[in-house]
PDB file with one MODEL, atoms N, CA, C and O in Angstrom:
MODEL        1
ATOM      1  N   MET A   1     -41.968  24.232   0.917  1.00  0.00           N
ATOM      2  CA  MET A   1     -41.257  24.006   2.163  1.00  0.00           C
ATOM      3  C   MET A   1     -42.254  24.117   3.310  1.00  0.00           C
ATOM      4  O   MET A   1     -43.027  25.073   3.384  1.00  0.00           O
ATOM      5  N   GLU A   2     -42.229  23.159   4.177  1.00  0.00           N
ATOM      6  CA  GLU A   2     -43.130  23.180   5.320  1.00  0.00           C
ATOM      7  C   GLU A   2     -42.603  24.131   6.393  1.00  0.00           C
ATOM      8  O   GLU A   2     -41.443  24.543   6.366  1.00  0.00           O
ATOM      9  N   TRP A   3     -43.487  24.469   7.341  1.00  0.00           N
ATOM     10  CA  TRP A   3     -43.137  25.430   8.382  1.00  0.00           C
ATOM     11  C   TRP A   3     -41.920  24.976   9.168  1.00  0.00           C
ATOM     12  O   TRP A   3     -41.024  25.784   9.415  1.00  0.00           O
ATOM     13  N   LYS A   4     -41.855  23.716   9.570  1.00  0.00           N
ATOM     14  CA  LYS A   4     -40.722  23.202  10.364  1.00  0.00           C
ATOM     15  C   LYS A   4     -39.421  23.342   9.581  1.00  0.00           C
ATOM     16  O   LYS A   4     -38.401  23.743  10.141  1.00  0.00           O
ATOM     17  N   GLU A   5     -39.449  23.016   8.299  1.00  0.00           N
ATOM     18  CA  GLU A   5     -38.246  23.144   7.467  1.00  0.00           C
ATOM     19  C   GLU A   5     -37.822  24.604   7.346  1.00  0.00           C
ATOM     20  O   GLU A   5     -36.633  24.917   7.409  1.00  0.00           O
ATOM     21  N   ALA A   6     -38.783  25.485   7.175  1.00  0.00           N
ATOM     22  CA  ALA A   6     -38.484  26.912   7.069  1.00  0.00           C
ATOM     23  C   ALA A   6     -37.913  27.436   8.386  1.00  0.00           C
ATOM     24  O   ALA A   6     -36.970  28.228   8.387  1.00  0.00           O
ATOM     25  N   PHE A   7     -38.481  26.996   9.496  1.00  0.00           N
ATOM     26  CA  PHE A   7     -37.990  27.423  10.804  1.00  0.00           C
ATOM     27  C   PHE A   7     -36.572  26.921  11.034  1.00  0.00           C
ATOM     28  O   PHE A   7     -35.714  27.670  11.501  1.00  0.00           O
ATOM     29  N   ASP A   8     -36.321  25.656  10.708  1.00  0.00           N
ATOM     30  CA  ASP A   8     -34.978  25.092  10.859  1.00  0.00           C
ATOM     31  C   ASP A   8     -33.966  25.844   9.998  1.00  0.00           C
ATOM     32  O   ASP A   8     -32.834  26.071  10.425  1.00  0.00           O
ATOM     33  N   ALA A   9     -34.368  26.231   8.791  1.00  0.00           N
ATOM     34  CA  ALA A   9     -33.489  27.000   7.907  1.00  0.00           C
ATOM     35  C   ALA A   9     -33.197  28.382   8.504  1.00  0.00           C
ATOM     36  O   ALA A   9     -32.075  28.877   8.401  1.00  0.00           O
ATOM     37  N   ALA A  10     -34.194  28.997   9.123  1.00  0.00           N
ATOM     38  CA  ALA A  10     -34.005  30.302   9.758  1.00  0.00           C
ATOM     39  C   ALA A  10     -33.026  30.193  10.920  1.00  0.00           C
ATOM     40  O   ALA A  10     -32.148  31.040  11.084  1.00  0.00           O
ATOM     41  N   VAL A  11     -33.180  29.148  11.723  1.00  0.00           N
ATOM     42  CA  VAL A  11     -32.265  28.929  12.847  1.00  0.00           C
ATOM     43  C   VAL A  11     -30.852  28.693  12.316  1.00  0.00           C
ATOM     44  O   VAL A  11     -29.889  29.262  12.830  1.00  0.00           O
ATOM     45  N   LYS A  12     -30.731  27.861  11.294  1.00  0.00           N
ATOM     46  CA  LYS A  12     -29.415  27.554  10.718  1.00  0.00           C
ATOM     47  C   LYS A  12     -28.745  28.820  10.178  1.00  0.00           C
ATOM     48  O   LYS A  12     -27.548  29.021  10.382  1.00  0.00           O
ATOM     49  N   LYS A  13     -29.497  29.659   9.504  1.00  0.00           N
ATOM     50  CA  LYS A  13     -28.955  30.908   8.949  1.00  0.00           C
ATOM     51  C   LYS A  13     -28.484  31.825  10.079  1.00  0.00           C
ATOM     52  O   LYS A  13     -27.431  32.451   9.969  1.00  0.00           O
ATOM     53  N   THR A  14     -29.249  31.905  11.150  1.00  0.00           N
ATOM     54  CA  THR A  14     -28.888  32.760  12.277  1.00  0.00           C
ATOM     55  C   THR A  14     -27.668  32.204  13.003  1.00  0.00           C
ATOM     56  O   THR A  14     -26.797  32.966  13.423  1.00  0.00           O
ATOM     57  N   VAL A  15     -27.598  30.887  13.152  1.00  0.00           N
ATOM     58  CA  VAL A  15     -26.419  30.254  13.756  1.00  0.00           C
ATOM     59  C   VAL A  15     -25.184  30.562  12.910  1.00  0.00           C
ATOM     60  O   VAL A  15     -24.117  30.848  13.453  1.00  0.00           O
ATOM     61  N   GLY A  16     -25.321  30.506  11.604  1.00  0.00           N
ATOM     62  CA  GLY A  16     -24.200  30.824  10.721  1.00  0.00           C
ATOM     63  C   GLY A  16     -23.685  32.238  10.929  1.00  0.00           C
ATOM     64  O   GLY A  16     -22.475  32.465  10.960  1.00  0.00           O
ATOM     65  N   ALA A  17     -24.592  33.181  11.071  1.00  0.00           N
ATOM     66  CA  ALA A  17     -24.193  34.569  11.321  1.00  0.00           C
ATOM     67  C   ALA A  17     -23.516  34.683  12.683  1.00  0.00           C
ATOM     68  O   ALA A  17     -22.538  35.416  12.832  1.00  0.00           O
ATOM     69  N   TYR A  18     -24.033  33.961  13.674  1.00  0.00           N
ATOM     70  CA  TYR A  18     -23.430  33.960  15.010  1.00  0.00           C
ATOM     71  C   TYR A  18     -22.000  33.431  14.947  1.00  0.00           C
ATOM     72  O   TYR A  18     -21.095  34.004  15.554  1.00  0.00           O
ATOM     73  N   GLU A  19     -21.799  32.338  14.214  1.00  0.00           N
ATOM     74  CA  GLU A  19     -20.464  31.748  14.092  1.00  0.00           C
ATOM     75  C   GLU A  19     -19.494  32.698  13.393  1.00  0.00           C
ATOM     76  O   GLU A  19     -18.342  32.829  13.806  1.00  0.00           O
ATOM     77  N   LYS A  20     -19.957  33.355  12.344  1.00  0.00           N
ATOM     78  CA  LYS A  20     -19.104  34.317  11.630  1.00  0.00           C
ATOM     79  C   LYS A  20     -18.781  35.507  12.532  1.00  0.00           C
ATOM     80  O   LYS A  20     -17.664  36.025  12.499  1.00  0.00           O
ATOM     81  N   MET A  21     -19.745  35.940  13.331  1.00  0.00           N
ATOM     82  CA  MET A  21     -19.530  37.031  14.272  1.00  0.00           C
ATOM     83  C   MET A  21     -18.473  36.625  15.296  1.00  0.00           C
ATOM     84  O   MET A  21     -17.575  37.406  15.611  1.00  0.00           O
ATOM     85  N   GLU A  22     -18.582  35.413  15.806  1.00  0.00           N
ATOM     86  CA  GLU A  22     -17.628  34.894  16.787  1.00  0.00           C
ATOM     87  C   GLU A  22     -16.225  34.787  16.180  1.00  0.00           C
ATOM     88  O   GLU A  22     -15.244  35.178  16.813  1.00  0.00           O
ATOM     89  N   GLU A  23     -16.129  34.262  14.960  1.00  0.00           N
ATOM     90  CA  GLU A  23     -14.837  34.152  14.274  1.00  0.00           C
ATOM     91  C   GLU A  23     -14.195  35.527  14.093  1.00  0.00           C
ATOM     92  O   GLU A  23     -12.998  35.691  14.329  1.00  0.00           O
ATOM     93  N   ALA A  24     -14.978  36.499  13.681  1.00  0.00           N
ATOM     94  CA  ALA A  24     -14.458  37.852  13.477  1.00  0.00           C
ATOM     95  C   ALA A  24     -13.974  38.444  14.794  1.00  0.00           C
ATOM     96  O   ALA A  24     -12.931  39.097  14.833  1.00  0.00           O
ATOM     97  N   PHE A  25     -14.716  38.224  15.863  1.00  0.00           N
ATOM     98  CA  PHE A  25     -14.326  38.726  17.179  1.00  0.00           C
ATOM     99  C   PHE A  25     -13.006  38.107  17.610  1.00  0.00           C
ATOM    100  O   PHE A  25     -12.099  38.812  18.054  1.00  0.00           O
ATOM    101  N   LEU A  26     -12.898  36.789  17.479  1.00  0.00           N
ATOM    102  CA  LEU A  26     -11.692  36.088  17.915  1.00  0.00           C
ATOM    103  C   LEU A  26     -10.475  36.446  17.069  1.00  0.00           C
ATOM    104  O   LEU A  26      -9.344  36.394  17.554  1.00  0.00           O
ATOM    105  N   SER A  27     -10.698  36.806  15.817  1.00  0.00           N
ATOM    106  CA  SER A  27      -9.581  37.183  14.946  1.00  0.00           C
ATOM    107  C   SER A  27      -9.226  38.668  15.077  1.00  0.00           C
ATOM    108  O   SER A  27      -8.239  39.127  14.503  1.00  0.00           O
ATOM    109  N   GLY A  28     -10.025  39.404  15.825  1.00  0.00           N
ATOM    110  CA  GLY A  28      -9.758  40.826  16.026  1.00  0.00           C
ATOM    111  C   GLY A  28     -10.245  41.718  14.899  1.00  0.00           C
ATOM    112  O   GLY A  28      -9.842  42.877  14.805  1.00  0.00           O
ATOM    113  N   SER A  29     -11.104  41.191  14.048  1.00  0.00           N
ATOM    114  CA  SER A  29     -11.626  41.974  12.926  1.00  0.00           C
ATOM    115  C   SER A  29     -12.840  42.779  13.383  1.00  0.00           C
ATOM    116  O   SER A  29     -13.955  42.262  13.447  1.00  0.00           O
ATOM    117  N   LYS A  30     -12.607  44.037  13.696  1.00  0.00           N
ATOM    118  CA  LYS A  30     -13.701  44.890  14.164  1.00  0.00           C
ATOM    119  C   LYS A  30     -14.770  45.055  13.088  1.00  0.00           C
ATOM    120  O   LYS A  30     -15.965  44.963  13.368  1.00  0.00           O
ATOM    121  N   GLU A  31     -14.324  45.302  11.840  1.00  0.00           N
ATOM    122  CA  GLU A  31     -15.286  45.466  10.743  1.00  0.00           C
ATOM    123  C   GLU A  31     -16.095  44.194  10.522  1.00  0.00           C
ATOM    124  O   GLU A  31     -17.312  44.248  10.339  1.00  0.00           O
ATOM    125  N   GLY A  32     -15.417  43.054  10.538  1.00  0.00           N
ATOM    126  CA  GLY A  32     -16.098  41.778  10.360  1.00  0.00           C
ATOM    127  C   GLY A  32     -17.094  41.521  11.474  1.00  0.00           C
ATOM    128  O   GLY A  32     -18.217  41.078  11.233  1.00  0.00           O
ATOM    129  N   PHE A  33     -16.666  41.805  12.704  1.00  0.00           N
ATOM    130  CA  PHE A  33     -17.562  41.612  13.842  1.00  0.00           C
ATOM    131  C   PHE A  33     -18.792  42.496  13.711  1.00  0.00           C
ATOM    132  O   PHE A  33     -19.915  42.029  13.898  1.00  0.00           O
ATOM    133  N   GLU A  34     -18.587  43.769  13.392  1.00  0.00           N
ATOM    134  CA  GLU A  34     -19.722  44.694  13.274  1.00  0.00           C
ATOM    135  C   GLU A  34     -20.681  44.253  12.170  1.00  0.00           C
ATOM    136  O   GLU A  34     -21.899  44.319  12.331  1.00  0.00           O
ATOM    137  N   HIS A  35     -20.118  43.802  11.048  1.00  0.00           N
ATOM    138  CA  HIS A  35     -20.956  43.331   9.946  1.00  0.00           C
ATOM    139  C   HIS A  35     -21.799  42.133  10.377  1.00  0.00           C
ATOM    140  O   HIS A  35     -23.018  42.131  10.203  1.00  0.00           O
ATOM    141  N   TRP A  36     -21.147  41.118  10.940  1.00  0.00           N
ATOM    142  CA  TRP A  36     -21.872  39.895  11.287  1.00  0.00           C
ATOM    143  C   TRP A  36     -22.784  40.081  12.492  1.00  0.00           C
ATOM    144  O   TRP A  36     -23.797  39.391  12.609  1.00  0.00           O
ATOM    145  N   HIS A  37     -22.441  41.000  13.386  1.00  0.00           N
ATOM    146  CA  HIS A  37     -23.340  41.304  14.496  1.00  0.00           C
ATOM    147  C   HIS A  37     -24.616  41.944  13.955  1.00  0.00           C
ATOM    148  O   HIS A  37     -25.718  41.622  14.400  1.00  0.00           O
ATOM    149  N   ALA A  38     -24.458  42.853  12.991  1.00  0.00           N
ATOM    150  CA  ALA A  38     -25.632  43.492  12.374  1.00  0.00           C
ATOM    151  C   ALA A  38     -26.493  42.455  11.652  1.00  0.00           C
ATOM    152  O   ALA A  38     -27.721  42.504  11.735  1.00  0.00           O
ATOM    153  N   GLU A  39     -25.855  41.515  10.940  1.00  0.00           N
ATOM    154  CA  GLU A  39     -26.602  40.460  10.250  1.00  0.00           C
ATOM    155  C   GLU A  39     -27.333  39.568  11.254  1.00  0.00           C
ATOM    156  O   GLU A  39     -28.504  39.240  11.063  1.00  0.00           O
ATOM    157  N   TYR A  40     -26.641  39.181  12.314  1.00  0.00           N
ATOM    158  CA  TYR A  40     -27.236  38.346  13.362  1.00  0.00           C
ATOM    159  C   TYR A  40     -28.479  39.034  13.933  1.00  0.00           C
ATOM    160  O   TYR A  40     -29.534  38.412  14.063  1.00  0.00           O
ATOM    161  N   CYS A  41     -28.350  40.300  14.267  1.00  0.00           N
ATOM    162  CA  CYS A  41     -29.487  41.049  14.825  1.00  0.00           C
ATOM    163  C   CYS A  41     -30.619  41.178  13.807  1.00  0.00           C
ATOM    164  O   CYS A  41     -31.796  41.090  14.159  1.00  0.00           O
ATOM    165  N   ARG A  42     -30.252  41.387  12.550  1.00  0.00           N
ATOM    166  CA  ARG A  42     -31.274  41.505  11.496  1.00  0.00           C
ATOM    167  C   ARG A  42     -32.042  40.196  11.346  1.00  0.00           C
ATOM    168  O   ARG A  42     -33.268  40.201  11.231  1.00  0.00           O
ATOM    169  N   TYR A  43     -31.319  39.072  11.346  1.00  0.00           N
ATOM    170  CA  TYR A  43     -31.981  37.774  11.231  1.00  0.00           C
ATOM    171  C   TYR A  43     -32.929  37.549  12.407  1.00  0.00           C
ATOM    172  O   TYR A  43     -34.044  37.058  12.226  1.00  0.00           O
ATOM    173  N   ILE A  44     -32.491  37.903  13.591  1.00  0.00           N
ATOM    174  CA  ILE A  44     -33.355  37.744  14.764  1.00  0.00           C
ATOM    175  C   ILE A  44     -34.619  38.582  14.597  1.00  0.00           C
ATOM    176  O   ILE A  44     -35.725  38.100  14.841  1.00  0.00           O
ATOM    177  N   ASP A  45     -34.457  39.823  14.185  1.00  0.00           N
ATOM    178  CA  ASP A  45     -35.625  40.696  13.984  1.00  0.00           C
ATOM    179  C   ASP A  45     -36.578  40.129  12.935  1.00  0.00           C
ATOM    180  O   ASP A  45     -37.787  40.055  13.158  1.00  0.00           O
ATOM    181  N   VAL A  46     -36.028  39.731  11.797  1.00  0.00           N
ATOM    182  CA  VAL A  46     -36.853  39.226  10.692  1.00  0.00           C
ATOM    183  C   VAL A  46     -37.562  37.936  11.090  1.00  0.00           C
ATOM    184  O   VAL A  46     -38.768  37.799  10.886  1.00  0.00           O
ATOM    185  N   PHE A  47     -36.819  36.996  11.654  1.00  0.00           N
ATOM    186  CA  PHE A  47     -37.397  35.687  11.933  1.00  0.00           C
ATOM    187  C   PHE A  47     -38.359  35.704  13.123  1.00  0.00           C
ATOM    188  O   PHE A  47     -39.325  34.942  13.138  1.00  0.00           O
ATOM    189  N   THR A  48     -38.113  36.553  14.114  1.00  0.00           N
ATOM    190  CA  THR A  48     -39.081  36.629  15.212  1.00  0.00           C
ATOM    191  C   THR A  48     -40.366  37.302  14.739  1.00  0.00           C
ATOM    192  O   THR A  48     -41.461  36.932  15.161  1.00  0.00           O
ATOM    193  N   GLU A  49     -40.225  38.282  13.870  1.00  0.00           N
ATOM    194  CA  GLU A  49     -41.416  38.937  13.300  1.00  0.00           C
ATOM    195  C   GLU A  49     -42.210  37.946  12.449  1.00  0.00           C
ATOM    196  O   GLU A  49     -43.437  37.892  12.528  1.00  0.00           O
ATOM    197  N   ALA A  50     -41.502  37.172  11.643  1.00  0.00           N
ATOM    198  CA  ALA A  50     -42.170  36.230  10.737  1.00  0.00           C
ATOM    199  C   ALA A  50     -42.835  35.072  11.474  1.00  0.00           C
ATOM    200  O   ALA A  50     -43.890  34.590  11.061  1.00  0.00           O
ATOM    201  N   THR A  51     -42.217  34.627  12.562  1.00  0.00           N
ATOM    202  CA  THR A  51     -42.742  33.453  13.270  1.00  0.00           C
ATOM    203  C   THR A  51     -43.653  33.801  14.437  1.00  0.00           C
ATOM    204  O   THR A  51     -44.463  32.978  14.864  1.00  0.00           O
ATOM    205  N   GLY A  52     -43.521  35.018  14.952  1.00  0.00           N
ATOM    206  CA  GLY A  52     -44.300  35.397  16.120  1.00  0.00           C
ATOM    207  C   GLY A  52     -43.715  34.880  17.425  1.00  0.00           C
ATOM    208  O   GLY A  52     -44.319  35.027  18.487  1.00  0.00           O
ATOM    209  N   ILE A  53     -42.537  34.274  17.338  1.00  0.00           N
ATOM    210  CA  ILE A  53     -41.862  33.768  18.538  1.00  0.00           C
ATOM    211  C   ILE A  53     -41.190  34.948  19.240  1.00  0.00           C
ATOM    212  O   ILE A  53     -40.583  35.789  18.576  1.00  0.00           O
ATOM    213  N   PRO A  54     -41.287  35.025  20.568  1.00  0.00           N
ATOM    214  CA  PRO A  54     -40.605  36.110  21.282  1.00  0.00           C
ATOM    215  C   PRO A  54     -39.092  36.070  21.022  1.00  0.00           C
ATOM    216  O   PRO A  54     -38.495  35.002  20.897  1.00  0.00           O
ATOM    217  N   GLU A  55     -38.502  37.250  20.944  1.00  0.00           N
ATOM    218  CA  GLU A  55     -37.070  37.354  20.636  1.00  0.00           C
ATOM    219  C   GLU A  55     -36.218  36.526  21.595  1.00  0.00           C
ATOM    220  O   GLU A  55     -35.310  35.816  21.162  1.00  0.00           O
ATOM    221  N   SER A  56     -36.503  36.611  22.880  1.00  0.00           N
ATOM    222  CA  SER A  56     -35.690  35.876  23.858  1.00  0.00           C
ATOM    223  C   SER A  56     -35.765  34.368  23.628  1.00  0.00           C
ATOM    224  O   SER A  56     -34.772  33.663  23.803  1.00  0.00           O
ATOM    225  N   GLN A  57     -36.920  33.880  23.242  1.00  0.00           N
ATOM    226  CA  GLN A  57     -37.080  32.448  22.977  1.00  0.00           C
ATOM    227  C   GLN A  57     -36.329  32.042  21.709  1.00  0.00           C
ATOM    228  O   GLN A  57     -35.698  30.986  21.677  1.00  0.00           O
ATOM    229  N   PHE A  58     -36.391  32.867  20.671  1.00  0.00           N
ATOM    230  CA  PHE A  58     -35.676  32.557  19.432  1.00  0.00           C
ATOM    231  C   PHE A  58     -34.169  32.564  19.677  1.00  0.00           C
ATOM    232  O   PHE A  58     -33.460  31.690  19.179  1.00  0.00           O
ATOM    233  N   ILE A  59     -33.673  33.540  20.439  1.00  0.00           N
ATOM    234  CA  ILE A  59     -32.242  33.595  20.757  1.00  0.00           C
ATOM    235  C   ILE A  59     -31.827  32.348  21.528  1.00  0.00           C
ATOM    236  O   ILE A  59     -30.755  31.796  21.279  1.00  0.00           O
ATOM    237  N   GLU A  60     -32.654  31.904  22.452  1.00  0.00           N
ATOM    238  CA  GLU A  60     -32.357  30.680  23.204  1.00  0.00           C
ATOM    239  C   GLU A  60     -32.283  29.472  22.264  1.00  0.00           C
ATOM    240  O   GLU A  60     -31.395  28.631  22.405  1.00  0.00           O
ATOM    241  N   ILE A  61     -33.195  29.386  21.324  1.00  0.00           N
ATOM    242  CA  ILE A  61     -33.194  28.287  20.343  1.00  0.00           C
ATOM    243  C   ILE A  61     -31.919  28.342  19.505  1.00  0.00           C
ATOM    244  O   ILE A  61     -31.285  27.315  19.264  1.00  0.00           O
ATOM    245  N   VAL A  62     -31.545  29.536  19.062  1.00  0.00           N
ATOM    246  CA  VAL A  62     -30.326  29.709  18.262  1.00  0.00           C
ATOM    247  C   VAL A  62     -29.095  29.341  19.083  1.00  0.00           C
ATOM    248  O   VAL A  62     -28.209  28.644  18.588  1.00  0.00           O
ATOM    249  N   ASN A  63     -29.031  29.800  20.325  1.00  0.00           N
ATOM    250  CA  ASN A  63     -27.885  29.476  21.180  1.00  0.00           C
ATOM    251  C   ASN A  63     -27.770  27.975  21.402  1.00  0.00           C
ATOM    252  O   ASN A  63     -26.668  27.427  21.359  1.00  0.00           O
ATOM    253  N   ASP A  64     -28.884  27.309  21.638  1.00  0.00           N
ATOM    254  CA  ASP A  64     -28.875  25.852  21.812  1.00  0.00           C
ATOM    255  C   ASP A  64     -28.394  25.154  20.545  1.00  0.00           C
ATOM    256  O   ASP A  64     -27.617  24.202  20.618  1.00  0.00           O
ATOM    257  N   ALA A  65     -28.849  25.622  19.387  1.00  0.00           N
ATOM    258  CA  ALA A  65     -28.439  25.022  18.114  1.00  0.00           C
ATOM    259  C   ALA A  65     -26.950  25.247  17.864  1.00  0.00           C
ATOM    260  O   ALA A  65     -26.265  24.353  17.367  1.00  0.00           O
ATOM    261  N   ALA A  66     -26.446  26.426  18.202  1.00  0.00           N
ATOM    262  CA  ALA A  66     -25.020  26.729  18.019  1.00  0.00           C
ATOM    263  C   ALA A  66     -24.175  25.851  18.933  1.00  0.00           C
ATOM    264  O   ALA A  66     -23.138  25.336  18.514  1.00  0.00           O
ATOM    265  N   LEU A  67     -24.606  25.678  20.170  1.00  0.00           N
ATOM    266  CA  LEU A  67     -23.879  24.831  21.116  1.00  0.00           C
ATOM    267  C   LEU A  67     -23.879  23.379  20.656  1.00  0.00           C
ATOM    268  O   LEU A  67     -22.853  22.702  20.716  1.00  0.00           O
ATOM    269  N   LYS A  68     -25.025  22.909  20.198  1.00  0.00           N
ATOM    270  CA  LYS A  68     -25.133  21.538  19.697  1.00  0.00           C
ATOM    271  C   LYS A  68     -24.199  21.332  18.502  1.00  0.00           C
ATOM    272  O   LYS A  68     -23.550  20.293  18.387  1.00  0.00           O
ATOM    273  N   LYS A  69     -24.137  22.320  17.621  1.00  0.00           N
ATOM    274  CA  LYS A  69     -23.266  22.224  16.442  1.00  0.00           C
ATOM    275  C   LYS A  69     -21.796  22.183  16.861  1.00  0.00           C
ATOM    276  O   LYS A  69     -21.015  21.414  16.301  1.00  0.00           O
ATOM    277  N   LYS A  70     -21.416  23.005  17.845  1.00  0.00           N
ATOM    278  CA  LYS A  70     -20.033  22.998  18.339  1.00  0.00           C
ATOM    279  C   LYS A  70     -19.677  21.643  18.941  1.00  0.00           C
ATOM    280  O   LYS A  70     -18.586  21.123  18.708  1.00  0.00           O
ATOM    281  N   GLU A  71     -20.593  21.075  19.710  1.00  0.00           N
ATOM    282  CA  GLU A  71     -20.353  19.770  20.329  1.00  0.00           C
ATOM    283  C   GLU A  71     -20.208  18.685  19.269  1.00  0.00           C
ATOM    284  O   GLU A  71     -19.365  17.797  19.397  1.00  0.00           O
ATOM    285  N   GLN A  72     -21.028  18.754  18.223  1.00  0.00           N
ATOM    286  CA  GLN A  72     -20.933  17.793  17.121  1.00  0.00           C
ATOM    287  C   GLN A  72     -19.586  17.904  16.425  1.00  0.00           C
ATOM    288  O   GLN A  72     -18.957  16.893  16.113  1.00  0.00           O
ATOM    289  N   ASN A  73     -19.144  19.134  16.182  1.00  0.00           N
ATOM    290  CA  ASN A  73     -17.872  19.350  15.495  1.00  0.00           C
ATOM    291  C   ASN A  73     -16.694  18.850  16.324  1.00  0.00           C
ATOM    292  O   ASN A  73     -15.712  18.360  15.766  1.00  0.00           O
ATOM    293  N   LYS A  74     -16.779  18.967  17.649  1.00  0.00           N
ATOM    294  CA  LYS A  74     -15.710  18.477  18.522  1.00  0.00           C
ATOM    295  C   LYS A  74     -15.620  16.962  18.498  1.00  0.00           C
ATOM    296  O   LYS A  74     -14.528  16.400  18.580  1.00  0.00           O
ATOM    297  N   SER A  75     -16.761  16.299  18.387  1.00  0.00           N
ATOM    298  CA  SER A  75     -16.780  14.835  18.435  1.00  0.00           C
ATOM    299  C   SER A  75     -16.408  14.198  17.101  1.00  0.00           C
ATOM    300  O   SER A  75     -16.183  12.990  17.035  1.00  0.00           O
ATOM    301  N   GLU A  76     -16.340  14.992  16.044  1.00  0.00           N
ATOM    302  CA  GLU A  76     -16.013  14.437  14.715  1.00  0.00           C
ATOM    303  C   GLU A  76     -14.526  14.374  14.489  1.00  0.00           C
ATOM    304  O   GLU A  76     -14.081  13.935  13.429  1.00  0.00           O
TER     305      GLU A  76
ENDMDL
END
């Protein structure tokens, strides 16, 4: 797997955790929210350490990817 593919997979995995965290929050599942928030934070820590990208920049990339995915889902 090339670096770009690995990076895209890391972003996708983090977006997935963000979406699950959001779903748990909206459904009122405190346990679910806490679990997925911890996973989201763990992914950010792991992937920023592995890539050397500053945390704030990685979060911005993840937020942009999550927004793009939501917009795609609305248009389908």
